[in-house]
N, C-alpha and C positions, 0 to 999 in steps of 0.2 A: 504493500499500499504505499509505503512513505516514498518507494523508489520515484512513483509516477505523479504525486503530490501537485509539485510546481511544474511540471512538465506540461509543454504546449505539442499539440499537433495537428500539424495541417493533411487533408487530402487532397491530392492535386487527381481531379477525377470524382465524378458524383454518381456513377452508376448504381447496379446492383451489388457490387461485392463492396464497393466503398460505403453505402447505406448498411449491408451486413455486419462489417466492422464497427461503424458508428454504433450499431443498435448494439452491440456484445459490450464495448467499452463504457457506453451511458450508463447501460442497467447493473456494469461491474461497480459502479460507483468509485472508482480508482481516479479517474481524471474528473475534474469539473467540466460539465460541457461548455462551459464559456471561455475553456481553454482549448476546447476543438474548432478546427476551421475547417471548411470544405469549400473547392471551387471547380470551376469548369470553363469551358472555352467562352459559352455564352447565352447557356438556360438558366436565365435569371430564376423564373418560374420553378425549377426545380430547387436551385438552392434554398429559396424561401420556401418549399414545402418541406426539407430536410430542416432547416432552422427551425420552423414552429414544433415541427413533430419531436425534437430531439433536444431543442432549447440552446443548439449550437450554433456557431455564427456560417451563414453562408454569404460568403463575399465573393467579389468581382476577384480577379487575378492581380490586379493594381494596386486592391485592398489588402491583400495576405503581409501579415508583419513578418517577413520573411527573418528580418535579423531577431526574432522573439522567439522563432521556431525552433525546438528539439527536435523532432521527428518530422520528416516529411514522408508521406506515405503515396506512391504513384500508384494511382488506381483509373489511370485512362484506357482507351483502346491501345494495345499493345502498338499498333502503328504511330501512335503518336508519342512514343517515348522518346525518339531520339530530340523533335522541337520542345519535349518537356525538361528534357537533361541539359539543353541548349540554354533554355530560358533559366535554370535554376543557377547555372555555373558560375555566373558573376552576382549572384545575388546571397550566395551562402557560402560559409567557412568549412574547413574542414571538421572543424568541432562538432558539427551538427551531422546528423544521419538521413542519407537518403534510404528509403524502405519501398522495394519493389514487390507489388503482387500482381506484375504481368508473368502472364507465360511466354516461355521465349526469351525473356531478355537476363541475361546472365550478371552476375558482378562484375566480371573483366569487362563488359559493356560500357556498365554503368561508371566504371572508374576511367574506363577509356576517354568518355563523354561529360566528364565534371572535372574539376582542378587537381591538381597533384595532391596524395593523402585522404582525399575524401573518403569519409567513411559510408559504405553502403552493406545493406544486408538483402538478402532474397530472403521472399518467404512465400508460401504457399497454402492460405486459409480453404476451407471449403465454405459452402453457403449455411452451412449449421452454425456458423458463428453469430448469427442472429438471437441466435436462442442457447448462447455460448457455450457450446457443444461441437465446436469445429476441432479438426485433427489437423495441426498446422505446422507445416515444416519452414524451419530457418536455416539458410546458411550464410556466414558473415562473407563480406570481403577481407581483403590482406592488408587493410589498415584499421580494422573498426576493432577498436580497445574492449576489453572484458565489461568493461562498466557499461558501456554503450550496449552491447550485447544484452546485458541483464537488463538494460531499461525496455530494449525490443521485446525480450521474452516475458518482461513482466506485462507491456501492453496487449503483445499476443494471447496470453493467458486469461485476459478479459473475454475471451472470445473461445476459449475452452482449454483442451492439451496441448503442448508446446514439445515438438520433437527438433533436437539438432541433429541436424544430417549433412554430411558431406554434399557440395554441390553437385558432383557427378551422378548422387542418388536423386536428386530433384525428378527429375523425368518419370523414373518408377513409383516415387511417391504421388504425384501427378496422377498414375495409373490407378494406384490404391486408394488416395483420399480424397484429391481434389477433383476425380470424373467420380470416385466410390459412391457419393449418395444417390448418383442417379442408377445405379446398377441396382442399389437396394428398392427404390421408386421402381422400377423398371419390374423386380420379382414382385411386389406389394400388386402392382397393377393386375398382375396375372392371377396371383391369390384371391384377389379381389372377385375379378371375374368369376371363377371357379365356384366361390361362395355365394356372388348372386345368382349363379345361374342354377345353383343348389336351392337358390327359396328364401336365403338369406338377405337381410335388410342390410343396403350399402354400406350405411354410417355404423353400423354394430360389426360387420365383417371388417370392415378399415379399422375400427380399433382394436379389435380381438389380433390383426396381422400384427398392427403398430406395437400392441403390448407383447406380442410371441418376440419378435424381434428384439423389442426393449429387453425383456427378460433373457434371452440369450446373449446379449452381450454383457448384460449384467453378471452374467455368470462364467465368462470370460475374463472379464475385468475383476470380481470380487475371487473368485477360484484360483486364478491365475494357474489354470491349465490350460493343456493342451488342446485345441479342438476337435482334434482325432479323438482322444481321451472321453471328451464330452459326448461325442455322437457315439462311442461306443457304449456308453454307459447308459444311453437313454433307449439303443435299439436293441430290443429281444427278436431273437430267434424267430423268423415265419410271422413277427407281427406287423402293425400297422405301418410303424417308422422305416422295417426293413422293407416292407413293400415300396414305400415311397422312396426310401434309397436307391432300392433298384431301378426304379425307373429312371431316378436321375443319371445314372450311369449308365443304362440303355440308351437314354437320350443326347447323351454327350454333356450334362449339364455341368461336370465339372468343367471339362475343356471349355465349354463357354465361356466359363467364369474367366481361366485361365487367358483367353483369347482378348477377351475385354480390357483386363488388366495391360494386357501385352501391346495391344493395338493404340489404346490409349496413349501409354509409354513411348511409343515409335512415334505418334503425331506430336507427343510435346518435343520430342527431338529433332522431328521436322521442322515443327514450327521456331525453334532456336534458330536453326541454318536459314530458314526463309527471312525470317525478321531481321535478325541482326545483317544478313546479307543486303537486305532491302534496304534498312536504315543507315548503312554503312556507305553505300552507293548511292543514297540520294542527297 
């Protein structure tokens, strides 16, 4: 709590990810809403809505108090990163920290486009940050101090659990956690369809599925047990669970999950190359 008490944060970009993070930060109570700023290129109505909803400061770019900000969060579209970094370059000092939530933008790219010794951190939250349940990865740049890393970690912890990883692991993390909520939503869609087709009320079956997933997740977190062990523990020979698992194997359910993670990670790597190639040449 004390780490962030007097810190000021500015979001450069006001889209859905920025709002998810702002919601988590404000709900945590670790930073005064008055110390949070958000800006974008031209959508004043969007800034006003965020200001009214969360009690933060929605400001035009020229009104951001750049010299007062401790942590700048890059949250615009990735193709706007180069322009944003160029605009920041002469407005900030190496003692301030630039944090990117942009897919495909590396710490090296940020460092190359800012002043020497600029402190940067690459992070990957997911949209569950809005309810303070994000799984968020962070990787520091080469100049970032431990004290500033602690500040960034404390900020991200407002939105859920934080994992310090090597930047080379960021693509697979994206496949697992950045894109992960969508896999579960997809699974829930199909389970919900089966329930409603068998006469259950839609809202009730949705709550049943959500509670089931929540319970399974809590078992993993609280029992600290291998998921394969937990699966075996609840699978009686020739029982209902065994029958369902056999169907998953028959229709390659496990392989589908593996491919989803691998394809998302592959796309993350491709986006990195594509975006940085475009931004460098522009």
